[in-house]
C-alpha positions in Angstrom: -0.3 0.0 0.7 1.3 3.1 -0.4 0.1 6.6 0.3 0.6 10.5 -0.3 -1.1 13.1 -0.1 -2.4 16.6 -1.4 -4.3 19.8 -2.0 -6.9 18.9 -4.9 -9.2 20.7 -6.3 -13.3 19.3 -6.8 -16.2 20.7 -8.5 -19.2 20.0 -8.5 -23.2 21.6 -9.7 -23.1 23.1 -5.9 -19.2 24.6 -5.7 -15.5 24.2 -5.9 -12.9 23.2 -2.9 -9.6 22.5 -2.5 -9.8 19.2 -0.1 -7.0 17.9 1.6 -6.4 14.5 -0.6 -5.3 10.5 0.7 -4.0 9.7 -2.8 -4.3 5.6 -1.3 -3.3 2.5 -3.4 -4.7 0.2 -0.2 -7.8 1.5 -0.8 -10.7 -0.5 -3.7 -13.2 2.9 -3.7 -12.6 6.3 -3.7 -14.3 8.0 -0.8 -15.5 12.4 0.1 -16.0 12.9 3.8 -20.1 13.7 3.8 -19.5 17.0 4.5 -17.6 18.5 1.5 -19.4 15.8 -0.9 -22.8 18.4 -0.1 -21.0 21.2 -0.5 -20.2 19.8 -4.2 -23.2 18.1 -5.5 -26.1 16.3 -5.0 -26.2 12.6 -3.2 -27.2 10.0 -5.4 -28.3 7.2 -3.3 -26.5 3.6 -4.2 -29.4 0.8 -5.1 -27.9 -1.1 -2.7 -25.9 -0.1 0.6 -22.4 -1.3 1.0 -20.3 -2.4 3.9 -16.9 -1.9 3.0 -14.1 -2.9 5.3 -11.4 -0.7 6.8 -7.9 -1.5 7.7 -9.2 -1.7 11.2 -10.1 -5.9 11.6 -14.4 -6.8 12.1 -14.7 -2.6 11.4 -16.4 -1.6 8.6 -18.4 1.9 7.5 -21.9 1.9 5.9 -22.2 3.9 2.2 -26.0 5.1 0.9 -24.4 8.0 -1.2 -21.5 8.6 -4.3 -21.6 12.0 -5.7 -19.7 12.9 -9.2 -17.1 15.7 -8.9 -14.5 16.5 -11.5 -11.2 17.7 -9.7 -7.8 19.7 -11.7 -4.4 18.6 -10.6 -2.2 21.4 -13.1 -5.2 22.7 -14.4 -5.5 18.9 -16.1 -9.1 18.4 -15.7 -10.2 14.2 -14.4 -14.3 13.6 -13.4 -15.1 10.1 -11.3 -17.4 8.6 -8.2 -16.9 9.3 -4.9 -18.7 7.2 -2.0 -19.6 9.3 0.4 -18.5 8.7 4.2 -19.2 10.3 7.3 -16.9 8.3 10.5 -13.4 9.0 7.6 -11.1 11.1 9.0 -9.2 12.2 5.3 -11.2 14.6 3.7 -11.0 13.1 0.4 -9.9 9.7 -0.1 -8.8 8.7 -3.6 -8.3 5.2 -4.4 -7.0 2.5 -6.1 -10.2 2.1 -9.2 -9.4 6.0 -10.5 -5.4 6.0 -10.2 -5.9 3.4 -12.5 -8.8 4.8 -14.9 -7.4 7.8 -15.0 -3.2 6.5 -14.8 -1.8 8.8 -11.9 1.5 7.4 -10.5 3.0 8.5 -7.5 6.5 9.7 -6.8 7.5 9.2 -3.2 10.9 10.3 -4.3 9.5 14.0 -4.9 5.7 13.7 -2.9 3.9 14.5 -5.5 0.9 13.1 -7.9 2.1 12.5 -12.0 -1.0 12.9 -14.2 -0.1 12.4 -17.9 -1.9 15.1 -19.4 -2.7 12.7 -22.6 -4.8 10.3 -21.1 -7.2 13.3 -19.7 -7.6 14.5 -23.2 -11.2 14.5 -24.4 -10.7 12.2 -27.6 -13.5 12.0 -29.8 -13.7 9.3 -32.7 -16.2 9.9 -36.8 -17.8 7.5 -36.9 -18.1 5.9 -41.0 
């Protein structure tokens, strides 16, 4: 498991906010604290609640809501779904699914996050 914490700007229908974000390759999903999620976007309701296991043995977090947000690093726009939870100590946890989707690399030698601008570039192809 590898983690790195940096400020990231998030944008939703209700506004934008820069939040300290923990990039955690050991977390399967990306999570956002409910307080911030509600300020940024209207919450979606999961069709079935999820129970997420934590690093603590026999400790689970029940998740009922989600948000889809745009987020920016070095002016590169990305977007993803964040599960909304109330009982986490971090503002945001960016998990492995988001890291893989956007091919985000964590550079621990320089304590930075690397995103290839080509990966985030919108590409449209004309169908024949």
